Residue frames as a rotation matrix with the C-alpha (Angstrom) as fourth column:
MET 1
-0.655 0.232 0.719 27.70
0.750 0.091 0.655 68.75
0.086 0.969 -0.233 -13.26
LYS 2
-0.642 0.525 -0.559 25.43
-0.222 -0.825 -0.519 71.66
-0.734 -0.209 0.647 -14.27
ALA 3
-0.481 0.566 0.669 22.23
0.865 0.431 0.257 71.25
-0.143 0.702 -0.697 -16.15
ARG 4
-0.808 0.350 -0.473 20.38
-0.391 -0.920 -0.012 73.98
-0.440 0.176 0.881 -18.08
VAL 5
-0.501 0.777 0.380 16.64
0.729 0.616 -0.299 73.20
-0.466 0.127 -0.876 -18.64
TYR 6
-0.911 0.322 -0.256 14.51
-0.409 -0.781 0.472 75.00
-0.048 0.535 0.844 -21.26
ILE 7
-0.540 0.808 0.236 10.75
0.679 0.584 -0.445 74.62
-0.498 -0.080 -0.864 -20.89
THR 8
-0.895 0.337 -0.294 8.32
-0.443 -0.750 0.491 76.09
-0.055 0.570 0.820 -23.45
LEU 9
0.087 0.967 0.240 4.64
-0.484 0.251 -0.838 75.65
-0.871 -0.043 0.490 -24.22
LYS 10
-0.366 -0.082 0.927 3.85
0.620 0.722 0.308 73.29
-0.694 0.688 -0.213 -27.02
LYS 11
-0.997 -0.074 -0.018 3.18
0.037 -0.672 0.739 74.92
-0.066 0.736 0.673 -30.33
SER 12
-0.538 0.840 -0.065 -0.43
0.473 0.365 0.802 73.74
0.697 0.401 -0.594 -30.07
VAL 13
0.080 0.480 -0.874 -1.06
0.985 -0.170 -0.003 75.74
-0.151 -0.861 -0.486 -26.80
LEU 14
0.623 0.183 0.761 -2.01
0.309 -0.951 -0.024 79.33
0.719 0.250 -0.649 -26.89
ASP 15
-0.331 -0.782 -0.528 0.53
0.930 -0.174 -0.324 81.63
0.161 -0.598 0.785 -25.20
PRO 16
0.701 0.696 0.159 -1.28
0.645 -0.713 0.275 84.60
0.305 -0.090 -0.948 -23.75
GLN 17
0.521 -0.670 -0.528 1.88
0.256 -0.468 0.846 85.87
-0.814 -0.576 -0.072 -22.05
GLY 18
-0.513 -0.729 0.453 3.69
0.674 -0.016 0.738 85.81
-0.531 0.684 0.500 -25.35
GLU 19
0.067 0.570 0.819 0.89
0.877 -0.425 0.224 87.71
0.476 0.703 -0.529 -27.01
THR 20
0.893 0.267 -0.362 0.93
0.429 -0.749 0.504 90.36
-0.137 -0.606 -0.784 -24.25
VAL 21
0.086 -0.938 -0.336 4.73
0.342 -0.289 0.894 90.80
-0.936 -0.192 0.297 -24.67
LYS 22
-0.470 -0.239 0.850 4.38
0.873 0.021 0.488 90.92
-0.135 0.971 0.199 -28.51
HIS 23
0.471 0.687 0.553 1.79
0.718 -0.663 0.211 93.71
0.512 0.298 -0.806 -28.30
ALA 24
0.796 -0.257 -0.548 3.93
0.285 -0.639 0.715 95.58
-0.534 -0.725 -0.435 -25.67
LEU 25
-0.254 -0.955 0.154 6.90
0.536 -0.006 0.844 95.39
-0.805 0.297 0.514 -28.01
ALA 26
-0.121 0.422 0.898 4.72
0.949 -0.216 0.229 96.67
0.291 0.880 -0.375 -30.94
SER 27
0.806 0.583 -0.105 3.76
0.577 -0.734 0.359 99.55
0.132 -0.349 -0.928 -28.79
LEU 28
0.470 -0.775 -0.423 7.44
0.084 -0.438 0.895 100.39
-0.878 -0.457 -0.140 -28.27
GLY 29
0.429 -0.189 -0.883 8.02
-0.766 -0.594 -0.245 100.41
-0.478 0.782 -0.400 -32.05
PHE 30
-0.694 -0.703 0.157 9.25
-0.536 0.649 0.540 96.90
-0.482 0.291 -0.827 -32.65
ASN 31
0.198 0.931 -0.306 6.76
-0.822 -0.012 -0.569 96.09
-0.533 0.364 0.764 -35.33
SER 32
-0.022 -0.237 -0.971 8.61
-0.875 0.474 -0.096 93.29
0.483 0.848 -0.218 -37.18
ILE 33
-0.857 -0.242 0.455 7.96
-0.469 0.732 -0.494 90.70
-0.214 -0.637 -0.741 -34.54
GLU 34
-0.438 0.627 -0.645 5.67
-0.518 0.411 0.750 87.82
0.735 0.662 0.145 -35.85
GLU 35
0.625 0.580 -0.522 5.35
0.073 0.623 0.779 85.70
0.777 -0.525 0.347 -32.75
VAL 36
-0.382 -0.644 0.662 6.62
-0.812 -0.108 -0.574 85.66
0.441 -0.757 -0.482 -29.02
ARG 37
0.535 0.445 -0.718 6.56
0.046 0.834 0.550 82.45
0.844 -0.327 0.426 -27.13
MET 38
0.162 -0.439 0.884 7.54
-0.934 -0.357 -0.006 82.62
0.319 -0.825 -0.467 -23.36
GLY 39
0.480 -0.069 -0.875 9.08
0.144 0.990 0.001 79.87
0.865 -0.126 0.485 -21.37
LYS 40
0.930 -0.203 0.307 11.07
-0.336 -0.129 0.933 79.00
-0.149 -0.971 -0.189 -18.35
TYR 41
0.256 -0.923 -0.288 14.76
-0.274 0.217 -0.937 78.53
0.927 0.319 -0.198 -17.81
VAL 42
0.940 0.096 0.329 16.15
-0.342 0.226 0.912 76.43
0.014 -0.969 0.245 -14.91
GLU 43
0.139 -0.972 -0.192 19.68
-0.535 0.089 -0.840 75.95
0.833 0.220 -0.507 -13.94
LEU 44
0.969 0.237 0.071 20.65
-0.206 0.616 0.761 73.01
0.136 -0.752 0.645 -11.74
ASN 45
-0.144 -0.989 -0.021 23.96
-0.900 0.140 -0.412 72.11
0.411 -0.041 -0.911 -10.07
LEU 46
0.831 0.503 -0.238 24.12
-0.424 0.849 0.315 68.40
0.361 -0.161 0.919 -9.56
ASN 47
-0.142 -0.879 0.455 26.39
-0.951 0.248 0.183 66.18
-0.274 -0.407 -0.872 -7.56
THR 48
0.906 0.407 0.121 26.54
-0.333 0.858 -0.392 63.07
-0.263 0.315 0.912 -9.72
ALA 49
0.235 -0.853 0.466 29.22
0.059 0.491 0.869 60.62
-0.970 -0.177 0.166 -10.59
SER 50
-0.653 -0.365 0.663 28.66
0.598 0.289 0.748 60.78
-0.465 0.885 0.030 -14.42
LYS 51
-0.818 0.363 -0.446 27.12
-0.521 -0.795 0.310 62.79
-0.242 0.486 0.840 -17.10
LYS 52
-0.632 0.614 -0.473 24.90
-0.056 0.573 0.818 59.94
0.773 0.543 -0.328 -17.99
GLN 53
-0.494 0.393 -0.775 23.69
0.862 0.338 -0.378 59.79
0.113 -0.855 -0.506 -14.39
ALA 54
-0.773 0.067 -0.631 23.16
0.096 -0.971 -0.220 63.51
-0.627 -0.231 0.744 -14.42
GLU 55
-0.852 0.375 -0.367 21.08
-0.468 -0.230 0.853 63.32
0.235 0.898 0.371 -17.63
GLN 56
-0.496 0.669 -0.553 18.85
0.466 0.743 0.480 60.62
0.733 -0.019 -0.680 -16.21
LYS 57
-0.499 0.246 -0.831 18.18
0.811 -0.206 -0.548 62.61
-0.306 -0.947 -0.096 -13.13
VAL 58
-0.809 0.227 -0.543 17.32
-0.292 -0.956 0.035 65.80
-0.511 0.187 0.839 -15.03
GLN 59
-0.792 0.520 -0.321 15.04
-0.192 0.286 0.939 63.80
0.580 0.805 -0.127 -17.24
GLN 60
-0.381 0.626 -0.680 13.19
0.826 0.560 0.053 62.39
0.415 -0.542 -0.731 -14.30
MET 61
-0.637 -0.008 -0.770 13.03
0.577 -0.668 -0.470 65.82
-0.511 -0.744 0.430 -12.73
CYS 62
-0.857 0.310 -0.411 11.50
-0.496 -0.712 0.497 67.44
-0.139 0.630 0.764 -15.80
GLU 63
-0.584 0.651 -0.485 8.93
0.031 0.615 0.788 64.56
0.811 0.445 -0.380 -16.21
GLN 64
-0.238 0.470 -0.850 7.88
0.888 0.459 0.005 64.62
0.393 -0.754 -0.527 -12.55
LEU 65
0.109 0.238 -0.965 8.00
0.804 -0.592 -0.055 68.27
-0.584 -0.770 -0.255 -11.56
LEU 66
-0.563 -0.453 -0.691 9.55
0.236 -0.889 0.391 70.93
-0.792 0.057 0.608 -13.70
ALA 67
-0.879 0.251 -0.405 7.50
-0.475 -0.404 0.782 70.58
0.033 0.880 0.474 -16.75
ASN 68
-0.045 0.925 0.378 3.78
-0.443 0.320 -0.837 69.82
-0.895 -0.205 0.395 -17.45
PRO 69
-0.813 -0.461 0.356 3.84
0.090 0.504 0.859 67.25
-0.575 0.730 -0.368 -20.14
VAL 70
0.077 0.915 0.397 0.30
0.779 0.193 -0.597 67.95
-0.622 0.355 -0.697 -21.16
ILE 71
0.930 0.366 0.026 1.10
0.325 -0.789 -0.521 71.54
-0.170 0.494 -0.853 -22.32
GLU 72
0.548 -0.802 -0.237 4.92
-0.737 -0.597 0.318 72.07
-0.396 0.001 -0.918 -22.10
GLU 73
0.835 -0.539 -0.109 7.96
0.391 0.721 -0.571 70.47
0.387 0.435 0.813 -23.79
PHE 74
0.800 -0.596 0.070 11.39
-0.415 -0.465 0.782 70.62
-0.433 -0.655 -0.620 -22.54
ARG 75
0.647 -0.741 -0.180 15.05
0.224 0.411 -0.884 70.19
0.729 0.532 0.432 -23.50
TYR 76
0.901 -0.433 0.041 18.23
-0.198 -0.324 0.925 70.25
-0.387 -0.841 -0.377 -21.40
GLU 77
0.476 -0.854 -0.208 21.95
-0.143 0.158 -0.977 70.20
0.868 0.495 -0.047 -21.61
VAL 78
0.954 -0.278 -0.109 24.40
0.173 0.215 0.961 68.82
-0.244 -0.936 0.254 -18.95
ILE 79
0.545 -0.808 0.224 27.76
-0.097 -0.327 -0.940 70.24
0.833 0.490 -0.257 -18.79
SER 80
0.195 -0.521 -0.831 30.74
0.924 0.383 -0.023 69.93
0.330 -0.763 0.556 -16.53
ARG 81
0.925 0.229 -0.303 31.29
0.340 -0.852 0.398 72.94
-0.167 -0.471 -0.866 -14.22
């Protein structure tokens, strides 16, 4: 199984990296951008017996290590390879 994990800052958390990218894009002439939010993308290859088991493992990984639940939210998808 393959899992794709998307981790982003919660909307209530300021995103200084996103602001920096927004300003850089504006300096390049891309003035129509209202907001930039930066995040992380993680791809995992899992050796599990079922999709349900893979989803449970990915959920645990996100909660315990990959995402900081205080300031980040995450979503993931598990697909067959």
